[in-house]
Biopython code that builds the backbone (N, CA, C, O; Angstrom):
import numpy as np
from Bio.PDB.StructureBuilder import StructureBuilder

atoms = [
    (1, "UNK", "N", (0.848, -1.174, 0.000)),
    (1, "UNK", "CA", (0.000, 0.000, 0.000)),
    (1, "UNK", "C", (0.892, 1.235, 0.000)),
    (1, "UNK", "O", (1.933, 1.259, 0.656)),
    (2, "UNK", "N", (0.481, 2.248, -0.733)),
    (2, "UNK", "CA", (1.219, 3.489, -0.863)),
    (2, "UNK", "C", (0.500, 4.572, -0.065)),
    (2, "UNK", "O", (-0.712, 4.741, -0.199)),
    (3, "UNK", "N", (1.236, 5.299, 0.760)),
    (3, "UNK", "CA", (0.665, 6.372, 1.569)),
    (3, "UNK", "C", (1.141, 7.706, 1.001)),
    (3, "UNK", "O", (2.343, 7.957, 0.906)),
    (4, "UNK", "N", (0.179, 8.566, 0.620)),
    (4, "UNK", "CA", (0.481, 9.871, 0.050)),
    (4, "UNK", "C", (-0.031, 10.935, 1.018)),
    (4, "UNK", "O", (-1.186, 10.889, 1.442)),
    (5, "UNK", "N", (0.828, 11.890, 1.367)),
    (5, "UNK", "CA", (0.444, 12.947, 2.299)),
    (5, "UNK", "C", (0.710, 14.309, 1.679)),
    (5, "UNK", "O", (1.625, 14.465, 0.870)),
    (6, "UNK", "N", (-0.095, 15.294, 2.063)),
    (6, "UNK", "CA", (0.133, 16.652, 1.582)),
    (6, "UNK", "C", (-0.965, 17.595, 2.019)),
    (6, "UNK", "O", (-1.963, 17.187, 2.613)),
    (7, "UNK", "N", (-0.761, 18.858, 1.715)),
    (7, "UNK", "CA", (-1.740, 19.889, 2.045)),
    (7, "UNK", "C", (-2.781, 19.982, 0.938)),
    (7, "UNK", "O", (-2.502, 19.699, -0.227)),
    (8, "UNK", "N", (-3.978, 20.381, 1.325)),
    (8, "UNK", "CA", (-5.048, 20.539, 0.362)),
    (8, "UNK", "C", (-6.128, 21.441, 0.910)),
    (8, "UNK", "O", (-5.939, 22.106, 1.928)),
    (9, "UNK", "N", (-7.247, 21.462, 0.240)),
    (9, "UNK", "CA", (-8.402, 22.260, 0.647)),
    (9, "UNK", "C", (-9.631, 21.365, 0.708)),
    (9, "UNK", "O", (-9.785, 20.437, -0.087)),
    (10, "UNK", "N", (-10.493, 21.658, 1.659)),
    (10, "UNK", "CA", (-11.800, 21.019, 1.783)),
    (10, "UNK", "C", (-12.838, 22.057, 1.407)),
    (10, "UNK", "O", (-12.917, 23.120, 2.024)),
    (11, "UNK", "N", (-13.631, 21.750, 0.400)),
    (11, "UNK", "CA", (-14.717, 22.621, -0.040)),
    (11, "UNK", "C", (-16.023, 21.989, 0.403)),
    (11, "UNK", "O", (-16.303, 20.834, 0.081)),
    (12, "UNK", "N", (-16.824, 22.748, 1.142)),
    (12, "UNK", "CA", (-18.151, 22.293, 1.554)),
    (12, "UNK", "C", (-19.185, 23.218, 0.930)),
    (12, "UNK", "O", (-19.081, 24.442, 1.011)),
    (13, "UNK", "N", (-20.174, 22.612, 0.313)),
    (13, "UNK", "CA", (-21.260, 23.363, -0.309)),
    (13, "UNK", "C", (-22.548, 23.000, 0.425)),
    (13, "UNK", "O", (-22.919, 21.828, 0.486)),
    (14, "UNK", "N", (-23.222, 23.990, 0.975)),
    (14, "UNK", "CA", (-24.454, 23.784, 1.732)),
    (14, "UNK", "C", (-25.639, 24.195, 0.873)),
    (14, "UNK", "O", (-25.765, 25.359, 0.492)),
    (15, "UNK", "N", (-26.509, 23.237, 0.570)),
    (15, "UNK", "CA", (-27.679, 23.490, -0.264)),
    (15, "UNK", "C", (-28.885, 22.787, 0.358)),
    (15, "UNK", "O", (-28.763, 22.110, 1.379)),
    (16, "UNK", "N", (-30.039, 22.955, -0.263)),
    (16, "UNK", "CA", (-31.238, 22.254, 0.163)),
    (16, "UNK", "C", (-31.562, 21.128, -0.807)),
    (16, "UNK", "O", (-31.244, 21.200, -1.994)),
    (17, "UNK", "N", (-32.188, 20.104, -0.292)),
    (17, "UNK", "CA", (-32.538, 18.948, -1.119)),
    (17, "UNK", "C", (-33.469, 19.322, -2.266)),
    (17, "UNK", "O", (-33.447, 18.672, -3.311)),
    (18, "UNK", "N", (-34.281, 20.351, -2.091)),
    (18, "UNK", "CA", (-35.241, 20.732, -3.133)),
    (18, "UNK", "C", (-34.649, 21.689, -4.171)),
    (18, "UNK", "O", (-35.337, 22.046, -5.127)),
    (19, "UNK", "N", (-33.395, 22.110, -4.009)),
    (19, "UNK", "CA", (-32.759, 22.996, -4.981)),
    (19, "UNK", "C", (-32.499, 22.231, -6.278)),
    (19, "UNK", "O", (-32.064, 21.080, -6.258)),
    (20, "UNK", "N", (-32.772, 22.886, -7.397)),
    (20, "UNK", "CA", (-32.615, 22.251, -8.710)),
    (20, "UNK", "C", (-31.782, 23.124, -9.643)),
    (20, "UNK", "O", (-31.667, 24.334, -9.450)),
    (21, "UNK", "N", (-31.209, 22.487, -10.649)),
    (21, "UNK", "CA", (-30.447, 23.175, -11.699)),
    (21, "UNK", "C", (-30.820, 22.517, -13.028)),
    (21, "UNK", "O", (-30.537, 21.337, -13.238)),
    (22, "UNK", "N", (-31.440, 23.262, -13.904)),
    (22, "UNK", "CA", (-31.828, 22.776, -15.234)),
    (22, "UNK", "C", (-32.597, 21.450, -15.149)),
    (22, "UNK", "O", (-32.320, 20.516, -15.902)),
    (23, "UNK", "N", (-33.561, 21.379, -14.229)),
    (23, "UNK", "CA", (-34.463, 20.242, -14.158)),
    (23, "UNK", "C", (-33.974, 19.021, -13.388)),
    (23, "UNK", "O", (-34.677, 18.011, -13.341)),
    (24, "UNK", "N", (-32.794, 19.084, -12.785)),
    (24, "UNK", "CA", (-32.321, 17.951, -11.982)),
    (24, "UNK", "C", (-31.892, 18.461, -10.605)),
    (24, "UNK", "O", (-31.611, 19.649, -10.441)),
    (25, "UNK", "N", (-31.841, 17.572, -9.624)),
    (25, "UNK", "CA", (-31.416, 18.010, -8.294)),
    (25, "UNK", "C", (-30.043, 18.694, -8.364)),
    (25, "UNK", "O", (-29.123, 18.193, -9.010)),
    (26, "UNK", "N", (-29.918, 19.846, -7.687)),
    (26, "UNK", "CA", (-28.681, 20.614, -7.718)),
    (26, "UNK", "C", (-27.499, 19.790, -7.233)),
    (26, "UNK", "O", (-26.406, 19.891, -7.789)),
    (27, "UNK", "N", (-27.706, 18.968, -6.193)),
    (27, "UNK", "CA", (-26.591, 18.171, -5.677)),
    (27, "UNK", "C", (-26.050, 17.212, -6.749)),
    (27, "UNK", "O", (-24.841, 16.992, -6.828)),
    (28, "UNK", "N", (-26.933, 16.649, -7.564)),
    (28, "UNK", "CA", (-26.499, 15.737, -8.618)),
    (28, "UNK", "C", (-25.805, 16.501, -9.755)),
    (28, "UNK", "O", (-24.806, 16.035, -10.303)),
    (29, "UNK", "N", (-26.340, 17.671, -10.102)),
    (29, "UNK", "CA", (-25.724, 18.495, -11.144)),
    (29, "UNK", "C", (-24.319, 18.923, -10.724)),
    (29, "UNK", "O", (-23.399, 18.932, -11.543)),
    (30, "UNK", "N", (-24.152, 19.279, -9.445)),
    (30, "UNK", "CA", (-22.833, 19.656, -8.931)),
    (30, "UNK", "C", (-21.891, 18.455, -8.979)),
    (30, "UNK", "O", (-20.737, 18.591, -9.385)),
    (31, "UNK", "N", (-22.368, 17.292, -8.572)),
    (31, "UNK", "CA", (-21.534, 16.084, -8.609)),
    (31, "UNK", "C", (-21.046, 15.802, -10.035)),
    (31, "UNK", "O", (-19.886, 15.444, -10.236)),
    (32, "UNK", "N", (-21.925, 15.964, -11.012)),
    (32, "UNK", "CA", (-21.529, 15.742, -12.410)),
    (32, "UNK", "C", (-20.453, 16.737, -12.839)),
    (32, "UNK", "O", (-19.510, 16.365, -13.536)),
    (33, "UNK", "N", (-20.589, 18.011, -12.425)),
    (33, "UNK", "CA", (-19.581, 19.028, -12.758)),
    (33, "UNK", "C", (-18.242, 18.689, -12.104)),
    (33, "UNK", "O", (-17.189, 18.863, -12.717)),
    (34, "UNK", "N", (-18.282, 18.208, -10.867)),
    (34, "UNK", "CA", (-17.061, 17.834, -10.160)),
    (34, "UNK", "C", (-16.356, 16.709, -10.906)),
    (34, "UNK", "O", (-15.140, 16.751, -11.096)),
    (35, "UNK", "N", (-17.109, 15.715, -11.322)),
    (35, "UNK", "CA", (-16.533, 14.587, -12.063)),
    (35, "UNK", "C", (-15.991, 15.031, -13.422)),
    (35, "UNK", "O", (-14.901, 14.623, -13.821)),
    (36, "UNK", "N", (-16.755, 15.870, -14.136)),
    (36, "UNK", "CA", (-16.313, 16.386, -15.440)),
    (36, "UNK", "C", (-14.987, 17.135, -15.327)),
    (36, "UNK", "O", (-14.192, 17.140, -16.267)),
    (37, "UNK", "N", (-14.753, 17.763, -14.184)),
    (37, "UNK", "CA", (-13.545, 18.554, -13.970)),
    (37, "UNK", "C", (-12.434, 17.756, -13.290)),
    (37, "UNK", "O", (-11.469, 18.328, -12.783)),
    (38, "UNK", "N", (-12.577, 16.433, -13.282)),
    (38, "UNK", "CA", (-11.539, 15.529, -12.781)),
    (38, "UNK", "C", (-11.082, 15.829, -11.352)),
    (38, "UNK", "O", (-9.890, 15.784, -11.048)),
    (39, "UNK", "N", (-12.039, 16.133, -10.488)),
    (39, "UNK", "CA", (-11.714, 16.341, -9.074)),
    (39, "UNK", "C", (-11.416, 14.983, -8.451)),
    (39, "UNK", "O", (-11.849, 13.950, -8.962)),
    (40, "UNK", "N", (-10.678, 14.988, -7.352)),
    (40, "UNK", "CA", (-10.271, 13.741, -6.699)),
    (40, "UNK", "C", (-11.473, 12.915, -6.249)),
    (40, "UNK", "O", (-11.423, 11.686, -6.290)),
    (41, "UNK", "N", (-12.542, 13.565, -5.824)),
    (41, "UNK", "CA", (-13.731, 12.856, -5.375)),
    (41, "UNK", "C", (-14.634, 13.779, -4.589)),
    (41, "UNK", "O", (-14.252, 14.899, -4.249)),
    (42, "UNK", "N", (-15.827, 13.306, -4.302)),
    (42, "UNK", "CA", (-16.800, 14.103, -3.564)),
    (42, "UNK", "C", (-17.742, 13.187, -2.808)),
    (42, "UNK", "O", (-17.967, 12.040, -3.194)),
    (43, "UNK", "N", (-18.284, 13.714, -1.733)),
    (43, "UNK", "CA", (-19.288, 13.000, -0.954)),
    (43, "UNK", "C", (-20.478, 13.928, -0.748)),
    (43, "UNK", "O", (-20.309, 15.103, -0.423)),
    (44, "UNK", "N", (-21.673, 13.396, -0.939)),
    (44, "UNK", "CA", (-22.891, 14.156, -0.700)),
    (44, "UNK", "C", (-23.535, 13.594, 0.553)),
    (44, "UNK", "O", (-23.799, 12.395, 0.642)),
    (45, "UNK", "N", (-23.787, 14.469, 1.526)),
    (45, "UNK", "CA", (-24.336, 14.069, 2.817)),
    (45, "UNK", "C", (-25.712, 14.705, 2.982)),
    (45, "UNK", "O", (-25.871, 15.915, 2.818)),
    (46, "UNK", "N", (-26.695, 13.887, 3.304)),
    (46, "UNK", "CA", (-28.058, 14.372, 3.546)),
    (46, "UNK", "C", (-28.244, 14.537, 5.047)),
    (46, "UNK", "O", (-28.128, 13.575, 5.807)),
    (47, "UNK", "N", (-28.532, 15.756, 5.463)),
    (47, "UNK", "CA", (-28.714, 16.047, 6.881)),
    (47, "UNK", "C", (-30.088, 15.638, 7.373)),
    (47, "UNK", "O", (-31.016, 15.444, 6.587)),
    (48, "UNK", "N", (-30.203, 15.512, 8.674)),
    (48, "UNK", "CA", (-31.506, 15.185, 9.256)),
    (48, "UNK", "C", (-32.217, 16.421, 9.786)),
    (48, "UNK", "O", (-33.421, 16.395, 10.044)),
    (49, "UNK", "N", (-31.452, 17.517, 9.947)),
    (49, "UNK", "CA", (-32.066, 18.734, 10.443)),
    (49, "UNK", "C", (-31.102, 19.896, 10.233)),
    (49, "UNK", "O", (-29.886, 19.708, 10.265)),
    (50, "UNK", "N", (-31.639, 21.096, 10.018)),
    (50, "UNK", "CA", (-30.808, 22.276, 9.873)),
    (50, "UNK", "C", (-31.644, 23.472, 9.487)),
    (50, "UNK", "O", (-32.848, 23.356, 9.255)),
    (51, "UNK", "N", (-30.992, 24.637, 9.418)),
    (51, "UNK", "CA", (-31.653, 25.826, 8.903)),
    (51, "UNK", "C", (-30.620, 26.682, 8.198)),
    (51, "UNK", "O", (-29.419, 26.548, 8.433)),
    (52, "UNK", "N", (-31.097, 27.560, 7.333)),
    (52, "UNK", "CA", (-30.191, 28.360, 6.527)),
    (52, "UNK", "C", (-30.549, 29.827, 6.569)),
    (52, "UNK", "O", (-30.973, 30.346, 7.602)),
    (53, "UNK", "N", (-30.377, 30.495, 5.438)),
    (53, "UNK", "CA", (-30.510, 31.946, 5.341)),
    (53, "UNK", "C", (-31.882, 32.463, 5.781)),
    (53, "UNK", "O", (-31.980, 33.549, 6.352)),
    (54, "UNK", "N", (-32.932, 31.696, 5.519)),
    (54, "UNK", "CA", (-34.276, 32.172, 5.887)),
    (54, "UNK", "C", (-34.680, 31.767, 7.298)),
    (54, "UNK", "O", (-35.796, 32.069, 7.722)),
    (55, "UNK", "N", (-33.806, 31.095, 8.031)),
    (55, "UNK", "CA", (-34.018, 30.673, 9.423)),
    (55, "UNK", "C", (-35.166, 29.698, 9.613)),
    (55, "UNK", "O", (-35.607, 29.485, 10.742)),
    (56, "UNK", "N", (-35.665, 29.096, 8.525)),
    (56, "UNK", "CA", (-36.710, 28.080, 8.634)),
    (56, "UNK", "C", (-36.041, 26.736, 8.890)),
    (56, "UNK", "O", (-35.134, 26.335, 8.162)),
    (57, "UNK", "N", (-36.497, 26.045, 9.930)),
    (57, "UNK", "CA", (-35.906, 24.753, 10.270)),
    (57, "UNK", "C", (-36.410, 23.691, 9.291)),
    (57, "UNK", "O", (-37.608, 23.566, 9.042)),
    (58, "UNK", "N", (-35.462, 22.937, 8.748)),
    (58, "UNK", "CA", (-35.763, 21.804, 7.867)),
    (58, "UNK", "C", (-35.448, 20.553, 8.680)),
    (58, "UNK", "O", (-34.341, 20.403, 9.199)),
    (59, "UNK", "N", (-36.408, 19.674, 8.786)),
    (59, "UNK", "CA", (-36.224, 18.507, 9.644)),
    (59, "UNK", "C", (-36.905, 17.282, 9.068)),
    (59, "UNK", "O", (-37.892, 17.389, 8.342)),
    (60, "UNK", "N", (-36.370, 16.121, 9.398)),
    (60, "UNK", "CA", (-36.993, 14.870, 8.976)),
    (60, "UNK", "C", (-38.098, 14.464, 9.941)),
    (60, "UNK", "O", (-38.818, 13.497, 9.692)),
    (61, "UNK", "N", (-38.234, 15.197, 11.042)),
    (61, "UNK", "CA", (-39.245, 14.840, 12.049)),
    (61, "UNK", "C", (-40.643, 15.324, 11.685)),
    (61, "UNK", "O", (-41.628, 14.795, 12.199)),
    (62, "UNK", "N", (-40.747, 16.312, 10.813)),
    (62, "UNK", "CA", (-42.049, 16.831, 10.405)),
    (62, "UNK", "C", (-42.231, 16.473, 8.937)),
    (62, "UNK", "O", (-41.480, 16.948, 8.086)),
    (63, "UNK", "N", (-43.198, 15.659, 8.639)),
    (63, "UNK", "CA", (-43.371, 15.099, 7.307)),
    (63, "UNK", "C", (-43.369, 16.150, 6.204)),
    (63, "UNK", "O", (-42.708, 15.959, 5.184)),
    (64, "UNK", "N", (-44.081, 17.240, 6.379)),
    (64, "UNK", "CA", (-44.192, 18.215, 5.294)),
    (64, "UNK", "C", (-42.887, 18.945, 5.010)),
    (64, "UNK", "O", (-42.700, 19.439, 3.898)),
    (65, "UNK", "N", (-41.971, 19.030, 5.987)),
    (65, "UNK", "CA", (-40.695, 19.705, 5.776)),
    (65, "UNK", "C", (-39.587, 18.739, 5.354)),
    (65, "UNK", "O", (-38.500, 19.165, 4.965)),
    (66, "UNK", "N", (-39.867, 17.442, 5.430)),
    (66, "UNK", "CA", (-38.824, 16.462, 5.146)),
    (66, "UNK", "C", (-38.468, 16.390, 3.671)),
    (66, "UNK", "O", (-37.550, 15.660, 3.296)),
    (67, "UNK", "N", (-39.173, 17.131, 2.829)),
    (67, "UNK", "CA", (-38.875, 17.141, 1.407)),
    (67, "UNK", "C", (-37.745, 18.093, 1.052)),
    (67, "UNK", "O", (-37.276, 18.088, -0.086)),
    (68, "UNK", "N", (-37.296, 18.914, 2.001)),
    (68, "UNK", "CA", (-36.232, 19.884, 1.722)),
    (68, "UNK", "C", (-35.173, 19.819, 2.819)),
    (68, "UNK", "O", (-34.891, 20.818, 3.480)),
    (69, "UNK", "N", (-34.593, 18.647, 3.005)),
    (69, "UNK", "CA", (-33.577, 18.472, 4.041)),
    (69, "UNK", "C", (-32.257, 19.099, 3.586)),
    (69, "UNK", "O", (-32.023, 19.264, 2.389)),
    (70, "UNK", "N", (-31.397, 19.447, 4.547)),
    (70, "UNK", "CA", (-30.105, 20.027, 4.179)),
    (70, "UNK", "C", (-29.209, 18.999, 3.495)),
    (70, "UNK", "O", (-29.220, 17.817, 3.840)),
    (71, "UNK", "N", (-28.441, 19.466, 2.527)),
    (71, "UNK", "CA", (-27.464, 18.659, 1.805)),
    (71, "UNK", "C", (-26.106, 19.359, 1.914)),
    (71, "UNK", "O", (-26.009, 20.573, 1.733)),
    (72, "UNK", "N", (-25.060, 18.583, 2.211)),
    (72, "UNK", "CA", (-23.693, 19.107, 2.225)),
    (72, "UNK", "C", (-22.886, 18.287, 1.222)),
    (72, "UNK", "O", (-22.879, 17.057, 1.268)),
    (73, "UNK", "N", (-22.211, 18.983, 0.322)),
    (73, "UNK", "CA", (-21.324, 18.332, -0.640)),
    (73, "UNK", "C", (-19.902, 18.654, -0.199)),
    (73, "UNK", "O", (-19.541, 19.823, -0.064)),
    (74, "UNK", "N", (-19.091, 17.618, 0.026)),
    (74, "UNK", "CA", (-17.713, 17.805, 0.457)),
    (74, "UNK", "C", (-16.758, 17.346, -0.637)),
    (74, "UNK", "O", (-16.910, 16.259, -1.195)),
    (75, "UNK", "N", (-15.773, 18.186, -0.934)),
    (75, "UNK", "CA", (-14.774, 17.894, -1.953)),
    (75, "UNK", "C", (-13.405, 18.194, -1.353)),
    (75, "UNK", "O", (-13.202, 19.270, -0.791)),
    (76, "UNK", "N", (-12.470, 17.266, -1.464)),
    (76, "UNK", "CA", (-11.097, 17.489, -1.011)),
    (76, "UNK", "C", (-10.188, 17.350, -2.229)),
    (76, "UNK", "O", (-10.264, 16.366, -2.965)),
    (77, "UNK", "N", (-9.330, 18.347, -2.433)),
    (77, "UNK", "CA", (-8.384, 18.297, -3.543)),
    (77, "UNK", "C", (-7.317, 19.357, -3.299)),
    (77, "UNK", "O", (-7.308, 20.025, -2.265)),
    (78, "UNK", "N", (-6.425, 19.497, -4.262)),
    (78, "UNK", "CA", (-5.397, 20.531, -4.188)),
    (78, "UNK", "C", (-6.047, 21.899, -4.329)),
    (78, "UNK", "O", (-7.103, 22.037, -4.946)),
    (79, "UNK", "N", (-5.400, 22.912, -3.746)),
    (79, "UNK", "CA", (-5.970, 24.260, -3.738)),
    (79, "UNK", "C", (-6.331, 24.755, -5.130)),
    (79, "UNK", "O", (-7.411, 25.314, -5.323)),
    (80, "UNK", "N", (-5.450, 24.561, -6.101)),
    (80, "UNK", "CA", (-5.725, 25.081, -7.445)),
    (80, "UNK", "C", (-6.957, 24.418, -8.072)),
    (80, "UNK", "O", (-7.713, 25.076, -8.787)),
    (81, "UNK", "N", (-7.162, 23.138, -7.813)),
    (81, "UNK", "CA", (-8.346, 22.440, -8.344)),
    (81, "UNK", "C", (-9.620, 22.946, -7.658)),
    (81, "UNK", "O", (-10.654, 23.111, -8.306)),
    (82, "UNK", "N", (-9.543, 23.191, -6.354)),
    (82, "UNK", "CA", (-10.706, 23.711, -5.613)),
    (82, "UNK", "C", (-11.090, 25.089, -6.147)),
    (82, "UNK", "O", (-12.272, 25.360, -6.358)),
    (83, "UNK", "N", (-10.107, 25.963, -6.369)),
    (83, "UNK", "CA", (-10.405, 27.300, -6.855)),
    (83, "UNK", "C", (-10.992, 27.253, -8.273)),
    (83, "UNK", "O", (-11.860, 28.058, -8.610)),
    (84, "UNK", "N", (-10.527, 26.326, -9.092)),
    (84, "UNK", "CA", (-11.068, 26.182, -10.448)),
    (84, "UNK", "C", (-12.528, 25.736, -10.417)),
    (84, "UNK", "O", (-13.347, 26.235, -11.189)),
    (85, "UNK", "N", (-12.857, 24.800, -9.530)),
    (85, "UNK", "CA", (-14.235, 24.300, -9.504)),
    (85, "UNK", "C", (-15.198, 25.349, -8.953)),
    (85, "UNK", "O", (-16.371, 25.364, -9.326)),
    (86, "UNK", "N", (-14.718, 26.222, -8.073)),
    (86, "UNK", "CA", (-15.584, 27.305, -7.571)),
    (86, "UNK", "C", (-16.018, 28.195, -8.731)),
    (86, "UNK", "O", (-17.180, 28.594, -8.805)),
    (87, "UNK", "N", (-15.092, 28.508, -9.638)),
    (87, "UNK", "CA", (-15.446, 29.315, -10.809)),
    (87, "UNK", "C", (-16.524, 28.629, -11.646)),
    (87, "UNK", "O", (-17.421, 29.291, -12.168)),
    (88, "UNK", "N", (-16.439, 27.315, -11.774)),
    (88, "UNK", "CA", (-17.424, 26.549, -12.544)),
    (88, "UNK", "C", (-18.775, 26.538, -11.825)),
    (88, "UNK", "O", (-19.822, 26.649, -12.463)),
    (89, "UNK", "N", (-18.749, 26.405, -10.496)),
    (89, "UNK", "CA", (-19.990, 26.290, -9.729)),
    (89, "UNK", "C", (-20.685, 27.622, -9.487)),
    (89, "UNK", "O", (-21.867, 27.636, -9.142)),
    (90, "UNK", "N", (-19.983, 28.747, -9.658)),
    (90, "UNK", "CA", (-20.566, 30.068, -9.379)),
    (90, "UNK", "C", (-21.911, 30.275, -10.054)),
    (90, "UNK", "O", (-22.821, 30.838, -9.445)),
    (91, "UNK", "N", (-22.061, 29.834, -11.297)),
    (91, "UNK", "CA", (-23.321, 30.035, -12.012)),
    (91, "UNK", "C", (-24.437, 29.137, -11.474)),
    (91, "UNK", "O", (-25.616, 29.418, -11.692)),
    (92, "UNK", "N", (-24.073, 28.060, -10.772)),
    (92, "UNK", "CA", (-25.075, 27.113, -10.276)),
    (92, "UNK", "C", (-25.567, 27.466, -8.869)),
    (92, "UNK", "O", (-26.677, 27.094, -8.486)),
    (93, "UNK", "N", (-24.754, 28.171, -8.113)),
    (93, "UNK", "CA", (-25.076, 28.478, -6.715)),
    (93, "UNK", "C", (-26.017, 29.669, -6.677)),
    (93, "UNK", "O", (-25.769, 30.698, -7.306)),
    (94, "UNK", "N", (-27.106, 29.513, -5.924)),
    (94, "UNK", "CA", (-28.141, 30.532, -5.864)),
    (94, "UNK", "C", (-28.082, 31.269, -4.535)),
    (94, "UNK", "O", (-27.340, 30.894, -3.626)),
    (95, "UNK", "N", (-28.872, 32.315, -4.444)),
    (95, "UNK", "CA", (-28.978, 33.100, -3.213)),
    (95, "UNK", "C", (-29.379, 32.202, -2.049)),
    (95, "UNK", "O", (-30.235, 31.330, -2.194)),
    (96, "UNK", "N", (-28.758, 32.420, -0.905)),
    (96, "UNK", "CA", (-29.099, 31.660, 0.293)),
    (96, "UNK", "C", (-28.270, 30.408, 0.482)),
    (96, "UNK", "O", (-28.337, 29.782, 1.539)),
    (97, "UNK", "N", (-27.488, 30.028, -0.517)),
    (97, "UNK", "CA", (-26.630, 28.859, -0.405)),
    (97, "UNK", "C", (-25.245, 29.321, 0.044)),
    (97, "UNK", "O", (-24.912, 30.501, -0.072)),
    (98, "UNK", "N", (-24.447, 28.394, 0.553)),
    (98, "UNK", "CA", (-23.170, 28.788, 1.128)),
    (98, "UNK", "C", (-22.071, 27.803, 0.760)),
    (98, "UNK", "O", (-22.301, 26.598, 0.653)),
    (99, "UNK", "N", (-20.852, 28.353, 0.565)),
    (99, "UNK", "CA", (-19.656, 27.557, 0.319)),
    (99, "UNK", "C", (-18.642, 27.886, 1.412)),
    (99, "UNK", "O", (-18.475, 29.049, 1.781)),
    (100, "UNK", "N", (-17.967, 26.859, 1.927)),
    (100, "UNK", "CA", (-16.921, 27.029, 2.943)),
    (100, "UNK", "C", (-15.664, 26.331, 2.425)),
    (100, "UNK", "O", (-15.736, 25.230, 1.881)),
    (101, "UNK", "N", (-14.515, 26.981, 2.599)),
    (101, "UNK", "CA", (-13.236, 26.385, 2.209)),
    (101, "UNK", "C", (-12.340, 26.342, 3.442)),
    (101, "UNK", "O", (-12.194, 27.338, 4.151)),
    (102, "UNK", "N", (-11.739, 25.170, 3.690)),
    (102, "UNK", "CA", (-10.849, 24.990, 4.835)),
    (102, "UNK", "C", (-9.536, 24.383, 4.375)),
    (102, "UNK", "O", (-9.496, 23.606, 3.420)),
    (103, "UNK", "N", (-8.448, 24.750, 5.072)),
    (103, "UNK", "CA", (-7.162, 24.085, 4.859)),
    (103, "UNK", "C", (-7.222, 22.711, 5.507)),
    (103, "UNK", "O", (-7.749, 22.565, 6.610)),
    (104, "UNK", "N", (-6.688, 21.710, 4.832)),
    (104, "UNK", "CA", (-6.664, 20.355, 5.384)),
    (104, "UNK", "C", (-5.318, 19.696, 5.096)),
    (104, "UNK", "O", (-4.606, 20.082, 4.170)),
    (105, "UNK", "N", (-4.993, 18.714, 5.893)),
    (105, "UNK", "CA", (-3.855, 17.839, 5.661)),
    (105, "UNK", "C", (-4.430, 16.532, 5.139)),
    (105, "UNK", "O", (-5.270, 15.914, 5.793)),
    (106, "UNK", "N", (-3.982, 16.114, 3.972)),
    (106, "UNK", "CA", (-4.547, 14.934, 3.317)),
    (106, "UNK", "C", (-3.608, 13.744, 3.500)),
    (106, "UNK", "O", (-2.402, 13.848, 3.273)),
    (107, "UNK", "N", (-4.170, 12.630, 3.906)),
    (107, "UNK", "CA", (-3.452, 11.359, 3.935)),
    (107, "UNK", "C", (-4.276, 10.396, 3.093)),
    (107, "UNK", "O", (-5.415, 10.077, 3.434)),
    (108, "UNK", "N", (-3.696, 9.938, 1.996)),
    (108, "UNK", "CA", (-4.411, 9.045, 1.078)),
    (108, "UNK", "C", (-3.675, 7.720, 1.009)),
    (108, "UNK", "O", (-2.458, 7.683, 0.823)),
    (109, "UNK", "N", (-4.417, 6.638, 1.160)),
    (109, "UNK", "CA", (-3.860, 5.297, 1.054)),
    (109, "UNK", "C", (-4.251, 4.723, -0.303)),
    (109, "UNK", "O", (-5.435, 4.579, -0.607)),
    (110, "UNK", "N", (-3.250, 4.398, -1.112)),
    (110, "UNK", "CA", (-3.486, 3.874, -2.449)),
    (110, "UNK", "C", (-2.857, 2.507, -2.579)),
    (110, "UNK", "O", (-1.836, 2.236, -1.946)),
    (111, "UNK", "N", (-3.445, 1.636, -3.390)),
    (111, "UNK", "CA", (-2.823, 0.330, -3.617)),
    (111, "UNK", "C", (-1.526, 0.492, -4.397)),
    (111, "UNK", "O", (-1.359, 1.462, -5.136)),
    (112, "UNK", "N", (-0.621, -0.444, -4.235)),
    (112, "UNK", "CA", (0.609, -0.426, -5.030)),
    (112, "UNK", "C", (0.276, -0.828, -6.448)),
    (112, "UNK", "O", (-0.837, -1.284, -6.713)),
    (113, "UNK", "N", (1.212, -0.672, -7.363)),
    (113, "UNK", "CA", (0.915, -1.036, -8.746)),
    (113, "UNK", "C", (0.792, -2.554, -8.879)),
    (113, "UNK", "O", (1.067, -3.286, -7.928)),
    (114, "UNK", "N", (0.387, -3.019, -10.040)),
    (114, "UNK", "CA", (0.077, -4.444, -10.240)),
    (114, "UNK", "C", (1.273, -5.371, -10.067)),
    (114, "UNK", "O", (1.100, -6.562, -9.804)),
    (115, "UNK", "N", (2.495, -4.834, -10.211)),
    (115, "UNK", "CA", (3.670, -5.688, -10.061)),
    (115, "UNK", "C", (4.059, -5.866, -8.596)),
    (115, "UNK", "O", (4.983, -6.611, -8.268)),
    (116, "UNK", "N", (3.326, -5.157, -7.711)),
    (116, "UNK", "CA", (3.609, -5.271, -6.284)),
    (116, "UNK", "C", (4.613, -4.261, -5.796)),
    (116, "UNK", "O", (4.927, -4.235, -4.606)),
    (117, "UNK", "N", (5.135, -3.411, -6.692)),
    (117, "UNK", "CA", (6.085, -2.383, -6.299)),
    (117, "UNK", "C", (5.357, -1.082, -5.998)),
    (117, "UNK", "O", (4.298, -0.815, -6.567)),
    (118, "UNK", "N", (5.912, -0.278, -5.113)),
    (118, "UNK", "CA", (5.306, 1.007, -4.790)),
    (118, "UNK", "C", (5.589, 2.034, -5.852)),
    (118, "UNK", "O", (5.149, 3.178, -5.738)),
]
sb = StructureBuilder()
sb.init_structure("model")
sb.init_model(0)
sb.init_chain("A")
sb.init_seg("    ")
for serial, (resi, resn, name, xyz) in enumerate(atoms, 1):
    if name == "N":
        sb.init_residue(resn, " ", resi, " ")
    sb.init_atom(name, np.array(xyz, "f"), 0.0, 1.0, " ", f" {name:<3s}", serial, name[0])
structure = sb.get_structure()
């Protein structure tokens, strides 16, 4: 196994489950853009409760509000790749949504090549 370490950035995008972009869920449209731009990877997390810019609580405990639960998209990559994807996502992000960028230390475990050498 090969261990790769280095500095990077964590990009978190906070949206609502009911947000859409060109007829599809915004979280899925963002994931497709991330993949198209060869980002290292992304995870989409569906929250059970939260509130945003309008201070309305979104929760899975109340049936009528459970259709718009909070979604967080997390992307970890090198700083230059994170900054490039923000430019791409700017047109997709709407009022009331939020992006957070943090410095991170990345430790990635990768398999060795097929010959067994690192």
